C-alpha positions in Angstrom: -40.8 68.2 28.0 -38.9 65.0 28.8 -37.8 62.7 26.0 -37.6 59.5 27.4 -37.4 57.3 24.1 -36.2 58.8 20.9 -39.6 59.6 19.1 -40.2 58.0 15.7 -42.0 59.3 12.7 -45.4 60.6 13.7 -48.4 60.5 11.4 -51.2 61.1 13.9 -52.2 62.0 17.4 -54.6 60.5 19.7 -56.0 62.2 22.5 -57.4 60.5 25.6 -60.4 63.4 26.4 -61.3 63.8 29.8 -58.6 65.1 32.2 -56.2 65.7 29.4 -57.9 68.4 27.0 -59.8 69.8 29.9 -60.6 69.1 34.2 -63.3 66.4 33.8 -64.1 66.6 37.7 -66.2 69.2 38.3 -67.9 68.3 35.4 -68.9 65.0 36.4 -70.0 66.1 40.2 -72.4 68.4 38.3 -73.6 66.2 35.8 -74.2 63.5 38.5 -75.8 66.4 40.8 -78.2 67.2 38.1 -79.2 64.2 37.3 -79.6 63.0 41.3 -82.3 66.1 41.5 -84.0 64.7 38.0 -84.6 61.0 39.8 -85.7 62.9 43.0 -88.4 64.8 40.8 -89.5 62.1 38.5 -89.1 59.2 40.7 -89.8 60.1 44.0 -88.9 56.4 45.7 -85.5 57.6 44.4 -85.0 59.7 47.8 -84.1 56.9 49.6 -80.7 56.6 48.0 -77.9 59.5 47.6 -74.8 59.6 45.6 -73.2 57.4 47.5 -75.5 54.5 47.6 -75.8 54.8 43.8 -71.8 54.5 43.5 -71.9 51.6 45.9 -74.8 49.7 43.9 -72.6 50.5 40.5 -69.3 48.9 42.0 -71.1 46.3 43.2 -73.0 45.9 40.0 -69.7 45.8 38.1 -68.4 43.4 40.3 -70.9 41.0 39.2 -70.7 41.5 35.6 -67.0 43.0 34.9 -67.6 43.1 31.1 -70.1 46.4 32.0 -66.7 48.3 32.7 -66.0 48.3 29.2 -69.3 50.6 28.0 -69.5 53.0 29.9 -73.2 54.1 29.3 -74.2 50.6 29.1 -72.9 50.2 32.6 -74.8 53.7 33.9 -78.0 52.6 32.3 -77.7 49.2 33.8 -77.2 50.4 36.7 -80.0 52.7 37.2 -82.6 50.1 35.6 -81.3 47.9 38.4 -81.3 50.6 40.9 -84.9 51.6 40.0 -86.3 48.3 40.5 -84.4 47.9 43.7 -86.2 51.1 45.1 -89.8 49.5 44.0 -90.5 50.4 40.4 -91.6 47.6 37.6 -89.4 46.5 35.6 -91.2 48.8 32.5 -90.9 51.6 34.8 -87.4 50.8 35.7 -86.4 50.6 32.0 -87.9 53.6 30.7 -86.6 55.6 34.0 -83.0 54.5 33.0 -82.9 55.7 29.4 -84.6 59.0 30.9 -82.1 59.4 33.9 -79.1 58.6 31.1 -80.1 60.9 28.7 -80.1 63.5 31.2 -76.9 62.6 32.6 -75.4 62.8 29.0 -76.5 66.2 28.1 -75.1 67.8 31.6 -72.3 65.2 31.2 -71.5 67.4 27.9 -72.7 70.8 28.6 -69.2 72.7 28.6 -67.2 73.6 26.1 -63.2 73.0 25.7 -61.0 76.0 26.3 -60.1 78.5 23.3 -56.6 77.9 24.1 -56.9 74.0 23.7 -59.0 74.3 20.6 -55.9 76.7 19.2 -53.1 74.3 20.2 -55.2 71.2 18.3 -55.9 73.4 15.0 -52.1 74.2 15.1 -51.3 70.5 15.5 -53.6 69.8 13.0 -51.6 71.7 10.0 -49.0 68.8 10.8 -51.1 65.5 12.4 -53.9 63.7 11.9 -55.7 64.2 15.2 -58.1 61.9 16.7 -59.7 60.7 20.0 -59.9 57.5 22.4 -61.7 57.5 25.4 -62.6 55.4 28.1 -65.9 58.0 28.9 -68.7 59.3 27.0 -68.7 62.4 26.4 -70.2 64.3 22.9 -67.1 65.3 21.7 -68.9 67.4 19.1 -71.0 69.3 21.7 -68.2 70.3 23.2 -66.1 71.7 20.5 -63.9 69.3 19.0 -66.2 68.4 16.3 -63.4 70.7 14.0 -60.3 69.2 15.2 -60.6 66.0 15.4 -61.4 63.3 12.7 -63.2 60.9 14.9 -63.1 59.6 18.9 -63.2 56.2 19.8 -65.7 55.0 22.9 -65.7 51.5 24.1 -68.2 49.0 24.0 -68.8 45.6 25.0 -66.7 44.9 21.4 -64.4 47.0 21.8 -62.8 47.0 25.5 -61.4 50.5 27.4 -57.7 51.5 27.3 -55.2 49.8 29.0 -56.6 47.2 26.0 -55.2 47.6 22.7 -58.5 47.1 21.1 -59.5 51.1 20.4 -55.9 51.9 19.4 -55.9 49.0 16.9 -59.0 50.2 16.0 -58.0 53.8 15.6 -54.8 52.4 13.5 -57.5 50.8 11.0 -59.7 53.6 10.6 -56.6 56.2 10.1 -54.7 53.3 7.8 -51.8 53.7 9.7 -49.5 51.7 11.5 -49.4 51.6 15.0 -46.2 52.9 15.8 -46.5 56.3 13.4 -49.4 57.0 16.0 -48.7 59.3 19.4 -51.0 59.0 22.0 -51.7 61.7 24.6 -53.4 61.2 28.0 -52.9 62.0 31.5 -53.1 58.2 32.9 -50.1 56.3 33.6 -52.1 53.0 33.3 -54.9 53.3 30.9 -53.1 55.9 28.3 -49.7 55.3 28.7 -49.5 51.8 29.4 -52.0 50.8 27.1 -50.7 52.8 24.0 -47.2 51.1 24.5 -48.2 47.9 24.6 -50.5 48.3 21.6 -47.4 49.4 19.5 -47.7 53.4 19.7 -45.5 55.8 21.1 -47.0 57.8 24.0 -46.7 61.0 26.1 -48.1 61.3 29.3 -49.6 64.3 30.5 -48.2 64.7 34.4 -49.7 65.9 36.3 -53.4 65.7 34.5 -55.3 68.6 33.8 -56.4 70.4 36.1 -54.2 68.7 38.8 -51.9 70.2 40.9 -49.3 67.4 42.4 -47.6 64.6 39.4 -48.1 61.3 40.2 -45.5 58.4 40.1 -45.8 55.0 37.8 -44.6 51.7 37.8 -45.8 51.3 33.9 -44.6 51.5 30.6 -41.9 54.5 30.3 -43.7 56.8 28.1 -42.0 58.2 25.1 -42.3 61.9 26.4 -43.6 63.4 29.3 -45.3 67.2 29.9 -46.3 68.8 32.5 -48.9 70.9 30.9 -50.8 70.2 27.6 -49.5 73.2 25.6 -46.4 71.4 25.7 -47.1 69.6 22.7 -46.5 72.8 20.1 -42.7 71.9 20.6 -43.1 68.5 18.4 -42.2 70.3 15.6 -39.1 70.8 16.8 -38.4 66.9 17.3 -36.0 64.9 15.7 -37.6 61.8 14.9 -35.7 58.5 15.2 
């Protein structure tokens, strides 16, 4: 654990989810593969496109409509609907297809359980701090085993921009009824998590490298309050002297 800024009083800890409490990369690969299989089975015209075509289509969509970046599920839904129309389906077919395919993606995207060791860590921290989640993703925290340890989880939408925007940090402060400076945000991204939290007025822990990653990253963003290389290092929080 490296301490760059003397921690202030911590009353709540917010966690990024993907790549902070679990390795999200294989989960997304599996969800996309399952979704592609579902598409090919129920919408045969989609066999013209592989995953790289969908990725290119999504990048072009977000370039045209950058506001969609702030709602992960809506962006995927719009991508699917417009993509299916581009492949030759009617607007009605594309609309119903987009919903069915998105449901399939969400099903597989949350088809795992956070490790018992991480749950045990969170349960231990919960004895001293209020715990919440702030994520840019669309995982269902209830289904992956976090429902009993996190009070609530915030996701971005068109009314709340994704991290590093301050929107969700401010929303967390309001829902918790706590000042921003008493919230410690933990995440693997120097930009989304550290820079976002610090600019919003929160304290920040940088998990570097992220969960399941071997090599640490470098950053030109705000200094974190604390840097750790293993999520379990948070168990030492109770030993810190607060400013």
